[in-house]
N, C-alpha and C positions, 0 to 999 in steps of 0.2 A: 957612480955610487950603487949601481944595480949589483955589483959584485960583492957587496957587503952582505954576507948571509948570517952573520952572528953578531951583529952590532946594532945597538940602539943609540939613536942620536936625538938630543933634546935641544930645542930652540925656544928662545923667549921672544914672544911677539913676532914681528916680521924680520927678525935679525937673520943674516946669512951666516953668522959666526956661531957655531955650536956652543951650547951652555955646558953640555956633557956628551961624551962619546964612550960607551962602555959595552961590554958583552953581557947579554942577559943571563940569568936574572941579576938585577942590580939593586942596590940600595944606596941612597945618597941623601944628603942634607941640603936643602935649597935654603940659602941664607937670604932672606927677604930684606935684610938691612942694607943690602947692596942694590936693591931694586927700588926705583922711585915709587912713591905712593900713587895709587890709581889702579885702573883696570888693566889686566894683562892676560895673555894667553900662552900657556905652555904647549908647544907643538912637539909631539914625540913621533919619530919616524923609525920604521924598521923594515927589513926586507926578509923574505923567506928564501929557501934554497933555489927556487925557480926565478928569483929576481923580482917578484911582485912586491910593490911597496904598500906599506900600511901606514896610515896616519891617524893619530889620536890627538884631539885638541881639547885642552882643559882650560876654560876661562876661570880667572880668580882675581881677587882684589887685594892689593897690598895697602895696609894702613899702619905704618910704623910711627907716623907722627901722632900728635895729640888728637884724641877724639873731641869733636866739637858738636855741641848741641845748642840749638837756637829755639827759644820759646817766644811766641808772640807773632811768628811769621812762618807760614808753611810753604811747601813747594807750590808754585804757580797760583798763589792767592792773589785775589784782586783786592787792593787796599786803597784807602784814602785818608787824609788827615794824618795826625800823629799817631805813631804806633810805639807802644812800650815793648821793648825787647829785652830778654834775658839770655846772655850768651855765656856758655861754660866751655872751657877747653881744659883737658886734662890728659896727661900722658902717663907719668909715673913708672913706665917700664924699666928704666935704668936708674932711677933715683934711689939713693941709699936711704934717706929719711923721708919716705913718701907719706903723706897724710891722706887717709881715705876720704876725709871731708872735702878734699879737692876734687873728688870724683862725683860728688853728689850734685845733682841737678835739682834745684828747688822746684817743687810742684805743689799746686793746691790740693787740699784733701778732696777726694772724689765725691760726688753727690751721693752715690750709693752708701758711702760710709756715714754721712750725715743722716740719711734716712734710717739706716740701721740703728744709729745711736739714739735718735728720737724715739723709734719704736721700742727699744729696750727700756728707756727711761719711762715712757708711758706705761709699758707693761708693769714695771716695778712699782710705780705709783698706784696703779689699779690693784695690784696684789696687796700692797700695804694697806690700802683703804678697805678692801673687802675681807681680808683674812687676818687682820691684826686683832689678836685677843690679848688684852693686857692682863697682867697678874691681878689677883684679887685685891691686894693692897693698893695698887694703882687704880683699879676700877672703883674702889670705895672712896677714893680721895675726892674732896669737894671740887677740885679742878676738873676732874674727869666726868663726874656725875652730870647727867642732864637735868636742867631745872625742871621743876614740876610743871606739868601741862596745866595751864590756866584756861578754863572754859570761858569763852566770851559769850555773854548773853545779850541779844539785841535789846535796845532800850525800850522797844514797844512791849516786850513781854515782862518788863519789871512791874511790880505792884505799885500803884500810886497812893 
């Protein structure tokens, strides 16, 4: 193989059978549909004119199958009792009538969103109470007017 001075050879994982053998520079399409899902390494070998071998390894992951998400159980968690799990699997890559809702993984509303909502509602209520100035016709209505202030006199100060 040391005599190959103008050839690039590519191997998949530890295979002895070349995936491609071409002269550089080359362009090719790697069809991952023929490769099983999982971790793989593309090993590219080339030689210079003096017979020195160069190797370049590129690790990659193939995932042509459906994507799977699991909620309720994480990697390496210690658990006990019953656990509620939500499992979603979706592919949709080659389906003609694929529904995007199949790819949605239900998740609760994050805490920061609830805090932000409560803050906005509180601010709006404060603003409404402090700065609401009704029109004169509304302000003069009996419903809106404050009742007259009645002065309470202690019984000891009343004339007998």
